[in-house]
C-alpha positions in Angstrom: 101.1 108.7 113.7 100.5 106.4 110.7 101.2 107.4 107.4 97.6 106.4 106.3 96.3 109.1 108.6 98.2 112.2 107.1 96.3 114.2 104.6 96.5 113.6 101.3 97.4 117.0 100.1 100.9 118.5 100.2 101.7 119.8 103.7 100.7 123.3 104.5 98.9 123.9 101.5 96.1 125.3 103.2 94.9 127.9 100.5 92.3 127.6 98.6 92.9 127.6 94.0 91.3 130.9 94.2 93.8 132.8 96.7 96.8 130.9 96.1 99.9 132.2 94.2 101.3 128.4 93.9 99.4 126.0 92.6 100.8 122.3 92.8 99.9 119.5 91.0 100.7 115.5 90.7 101.4 114.1 87.4 101.2 110.2 88.0 102.4 108.9 84.6 105.2 106.4 83.9 103.7 104.6 80.5 107.3 105.3 78.1 109.5 104.3 81.3 112.4 102.1 80.4 114.2 100.6 83.0 112.0 100.7 86.6 108.5 101.5 86.3 106.8 102.8 89.5 107.2 106.7 89.0 103.4 107.2 89.0 103.0 106.5 92.6 105.7 109.2 93.5 103.4 112.5 93.7 101.2 110.2 96.7 104.0 109.4 98.0 105.9 112.6 98.1 102.7 114.3 99.4 103.0 111.8 102.5 106.6 112.7 103.3 106.2 116.2 103.0 104.3 115.9 106.6 107.3 115.0 107.9 109.0 119.0 108.1 108.9 121.3 110.5 106.6 124.5 108.7 110.1 126.4 109.8 113.3 126.3 107.9 116.3 127.3 109.7 118.4 128.0 105.9 115.5 130.1 104.7 114.1 131.9 107.6 110.7 131.4 106.1 107.7 129.4 107.8 105.8 127.6 105.2 102.6 128.4 106.5 103.0 131.9 105.4 103.1 131.0 102.1 99.9 130.8 99.7 100.1 127.7 98.0 97.5 124.9 96.9 97.5 121.6 96.4 95.1 120.7 93.1 95.7 117.0 93.4 96.4 114.6 90.5 95.4 115.1 87.2 93.7 111.8 85.7 96.3 110.1 83.3 97.6 107.4 84.5 96.4 105.2 81.1 96.7 107.8 79.0 99.2 107.7 75.6 101.7 110.4 75.9 100.1 112.8 73.2 97.1 112.7 75.5 99.1 113.0 78.7 101.1 116.0 77.0 97.8 117.9 76.3 95.8 117.3 80.1 99.3 118.8 81.5 99.3 121.7 79.2 95.6 122.5 79.5 96.1 122.5 83.5 99.5 124.7 83.4 97.8 126.9 81.1 95.2 127.7 83.4 97.3 127.9 86.3 99.5 130.4 84.3 96.0 132.4 82.9 95.5 132.8 86.6 98.7 134.5 87.4 99.7 131.7 89.3 103.0 129.8 89.7 102.9 126.0 88.4 104.8 123.1 90.4 104.2 119.7 88.8 105.4 116.7 91.0 105.8 113.5 88.4 105.9 111.1 87.0 108.1 110.7 84.4 109.9 113.4 82.8 108.1 112.7 79.7 105.3 115.2 81.7 107.9 118.1 81.4 107.0 119.2 77.4 103.5 119.4 78.3 104.2 122.0 80.9 106.7 123.9 78.8 103.8 124.5 76.0 101.9 126.4 78.0 104.6 129.0 78.3 105.8 131.5 76.1 108.3 130.5 73.7 111.0 133.4 74.8 111.6 131.5 78.3 114.7 129.7 79.2 114.7 126.2 80.5 117.4 124.9 83.3 117.2 120.7 83.4 119.0 119.1 86.1 119.1 115.8 85.0 121.9 112.5 84.7 120.9 112.5 81.0 120.9 114.7 77.8 117.3 113.3 76.7 117.7 114.4 73.3 116.8 111.4 71.3 114.3 112.6 68.5 112.2 108.8 68.9 112.9 106.1 71.7 111.0 102.6 71.5 109.2 104.1 68.8 107.8 107.1 70.7 108.8 110.6 70.2 107.2 112.2 73.6 109.3 109.1 75.9 111.1 110.3 78.7 114.2 110.0 76.8 113.4 112.6 74.2 112.1 115.1 77.0 115.2 118.0 75.9 114.3 117.8 71.8 110.3 118.1 72.8 111.2 120.9 74.7 113.5 122.5 71.9 110.4 122.1 69.7 108.8 125.2 71.6 111.7 126.8 73.2 115.1 128.0 71.0 117.6 125.4 71.7 120.0 128.6 72.9 117.7 128.9 75.7 118.5 125.4 77.2 120.5 124.4 79.6 121.1 121.2 81.2 123.1 120.2 84.0 124.6 117.1 85.7 125.1 115.0 82.7 126.5 112.0 82.5 124.5 109.3 80.3 123.7 109.3 76.3 123.6 107.9 73.5 126.8 108.5 71.5 124.9 109.6 68.5 122.1 111.7 70.6 125.3 113.2 72.3 126.5 114.1 68.7 123.3 115.6 67.4 123.0 117.7 70.7 126.5 119.1 70.4 125.9 119.7 66.7 122.5 121.8 67.5 124.2 123.8 70.1 122.7 122.5 73.3 124.3 124.4 76.3 125.7 121.5 79.0 127.4 120.9 81.8 128.6 117.4 82.6 129.0 116.2 86.0 132.4 115.7 86.2 133.3 119.2 84.9 130.9 120.0 88.0 133.0 117.9 90.3 136.2 119.4 89.3 135.4 123.5 88.7 133.0 123.8 91.4 129.0 124.1 91.6 129.3 127.8 92.1 131.0 128.5 89.0 128.9 126.4 86.7 125.8 128.2 88.0 127.8 131.6 87.3 128.8 130.2 83.9 125.2 129.2 83.2 123.9 132.2 84.5 126.3 134.2 82.1 124.7 131.9 79.2 121.1 132.2 79.9 121.4 136.0 81.1 118.2 137.2 82.7 115.7 135.3 81.4 112.9 133.8 82.7 113.6 130.2 84.2 111.4 127.2 83.7 113.4 124.8 86.2 113.2 120.9 85.5 114.3 118.7 88.0 115.4 115.3 87.1 116.0 113.4 90.8 118.5 111.2 89.1 121.0 114.5 88.7 121.7 113.7 92.2 124.2 110.8 92.7 121.9 107.2 93.7 123.9 107.5 97.3 121.5 110.2 97.9 118.6 109.5 95.8 118.1 105.6 95.3 114.7 105.6 94.6 114.5 106.8 90.9 113.6 105.0 87.4 117.1 105.3 85.7 119.8 105.5 88.5 123.1 106.8 86.8 126.0 106.9 89.5 128.8 109.7 89.4 125.9 112.7 90.0 125.1 115.6 91.9 125.0 116.2 95.4 121.9 117.4 97.9 123.6 120.4 98.3 125.0 121.1 94.7 120.8 120.9 93.9 120.0 123.0 96.8 122.2 125.9 95.9 121.3 125.9 92.2 117.5 126.4 93.1 118.7 129.5 95.4 121.0 130.2 92.7 118.1 131.2 90.2 115.4 131.3 92.5 114.5 135.0 91.4 114.4 134.2 87.9 111.9 131.0 88.2 108.3 131.1 86.6 107.8 127.6 86.9 109.3 124.0 88.8 109.0 120.4 88.4 110.3 117.5 90.0 110.0 114.0 88.4 111.5 110.3 88.0 111.1 109.5 91.5 110.2 105.9 92.0 109.3 104.9 95.4 109.1 100.7 95.2 113.2 101.3 94.7 113.8 102.9 98.1 112.3 102.4 101.8 111.1 106.4 101.6 114.0 108.3 101.0 113.9 109.8 98.0 110.8 111.2 98.9 111.4 112.6 101.4 114.1 114.6 99.7 111.9 115.3 96.9 109.5 117.2 99.2 111.8 119.0 101.2 113.2 120.1 97.3 109.5 121.4 96.7 109.4 123.2 99.6 112.8 124.7 99.2 111.6 126.0 96.1 108.2 127.6 97.4 110.4 129.2 100.2 112.8 130.8 97.7 110.1 132.1 95.5 108.4 133.8 99.0 112.2 134.9 99.7 112.8 136.5 96.6 109.1 138.4 97.0 
């Protein structure tokens, strides 16, 4: 079948908004991109890639046809200034949360995440998987830049409730400020040395049993596995590291986003991986019911 012939929604998202327990929405935004443009194309490419898979997953022993989830489509933000985009993202997330449903956002660039977080109570924890520490207060004269994500999240959530795994890139001053403010992070080199399981247990001890919002910048994964990203950074995590992280924290999750897939820079490999990760999150949410 030609990819153009596949439905335009995420595969197996056959439930209405009213009846769904999980709501997926796309945020096709990349106005603050600083290296490779094209992340705005990701939501539709990831949806297209989602039709590649069998509905049943042998690892989770779950058939996605049993999940009650709805694809809301993309919100119209492509040409908005960052602060307008943030408000629209907050509004749709607030609607989803008010209806007692689980939000899953597909970016777009990482700048979308603070808008989602603003819709949540301030007492949640945020776990970010990212190659970059994203702790600048401003970048390229924009405080809602993709390089400022964790700093903006810390405006809403106490920094003691934030953890970042997989980091291996930061401006020196940004890194110093993050350490000064007490940001919990584990870099990819330590993860490689200590192992992902020990890292996850350490992070669990830090975040305790709080409800967790998981934001996954796909550049946390090594570019040999995920080449189609906006800002690739070598020496990253493996796909299995990310799988184990999702499974480890799935019982605590209250929301999820996947960002920074940049389809023009590969042959669809990263979109396929992203679609599989989204499916894995949905499967694990249901497995923990």
